N, C-alpha and C positions, 0 to 999 in steps of 0.2 A: 195721531194728530200731530204736526209737526209745532214745535214754538211758535212759528209766523199763524200758524192757524189757529191757535189757541184765542177764545177769546179774550176780548179788552173786559176790564170793568166794567166798563161802561156799556158794552154789550149786555153781559153779565146782568146788569140793573136792569136794564130792557127787558132780559129776559124774561124775570120772574115781576114785572107791572112795574115795579119801582120807578123813579122821575129820577135822572141824573143831575146831582149838582157833582160840584167839584167839592163839596165835602165828603159826598155819598165813596165817589170816586179813590178820594185820598184815605179815607177809613178802612174801603175794603182793600184798598195795598195796603195800607200798615199793616192791619191784621195778617195780612198773609205775607209780609215781607218780617214778621215777629216770630216770637217761638212762645206760645202761651201770654200772649200779654194782658197786664191786669189795664183798666180804663186810664186812668195817670199817663201811665207810657204810651198809650194807644191816641189819647190826646195829646201828647208832645209830639210823635208821629206824623198826625195831621194837622197839627199848625204847622210844621216844617216846613211841610208839602204846600200848605195854601193859607198860612195868614192864620189871623185869630178865628176860634168857633170855641163857645162856649162848652164849658163839659155838659150840661144838658143837653146842647146838640149832638155833642157824641155819643149821649146815653139812649138818646131817640134814635141816634142813626144806629148804634149796636143793636139795638132792639128791635128795629125792620129789617135789617140783614140776616138776624137770625130768625125772624119769624118768616122768614122768604129763603131761611135755607141756605144762603152763602157764606155764614158763618156758625161756627159754632161755641157755646156759652159750656163752660166747665167750671162747678164750685166743686172743688178739692175741699172736706172738710176743715172747719177753722182757718179758710183762707180767701180772700175777697174772688171775686167771678174774674173769669180768663176768657180769653177770647183766641178760637186759631181758625185758621184759613180751613183745613184739613175736614172734609164734610161726609156723610152720606157712605162711610167705608166701616163702620161699628167698631173704630179700634179703640184702644184703650188709653191708658196711661199710669205711668211710675210719678210719684210725689215725694222729695226729698224730708223726711220730719225735721230735718234741722235745716234747712237754708230755703226752701219751698221750692225751687227749682224743678220744672215736671217737664217729663221727657214722654214721648209718642212710644204705642208699644202696640205691634199688631193683635189683631185679634185671637185670645186665648185657644180656642182652637177652631178649625173647620170656619163656619162661615157662619154670618150671624144670624142669631143672637148672640151665638160662641158658649152659650151656655145656657145650662136648663136648671131652673129650680126647682125644687124638688116637690113644690107646689104651685100650678098656674091661677087657680081659683075662679080658672074660667077665663082669665085671660089670653087673648091672641097677641100675644110676644113678639116682635118682630128687631129688637134689639136688647144689648145688655151691656149697663154701663162700670165699669171696674177701674178701679182705683189700688193701686197697689201700693203700699207704703215701706219706706225705707230709708236707707241712707246712700248720695250721689258719689259717685269716688272719691271727688273731692274732700267732703265732710267725713267719710271713710276714715282715708289715710290723717285728716288731721286730728280725729278721731284717736286712731291706734299711736300717733308719735307722740 
């Protein structure tokens, strides 16, 4: 599919049965244009696009988009929730212990769920969520200086 054939945010909202509003379109576009954004940054981006939107409306919109599978919510331990537009591919994340930056990393090995637990307890597993922790290049350089 070429860029000109990529469905618009409005088309994607309709495709999952969500009502199309300027705020929801702005919300989806802001998440996809960002990089693991927190709610405050998303709210700011939405306001830049459409004017005043309450923080409650942003939370409700993110909940609807997450439930519909259009965005993914990640919650690295000790950090507020962040949202990304990359969904459905079972990728993982790298998180810097110092500055909190988050980066995507491809599936650990093979296809989803990428990893097999030592005991599945009868679960039918379809996804593994892995967070790798360490220091990003900037923090590593600063720490060694």
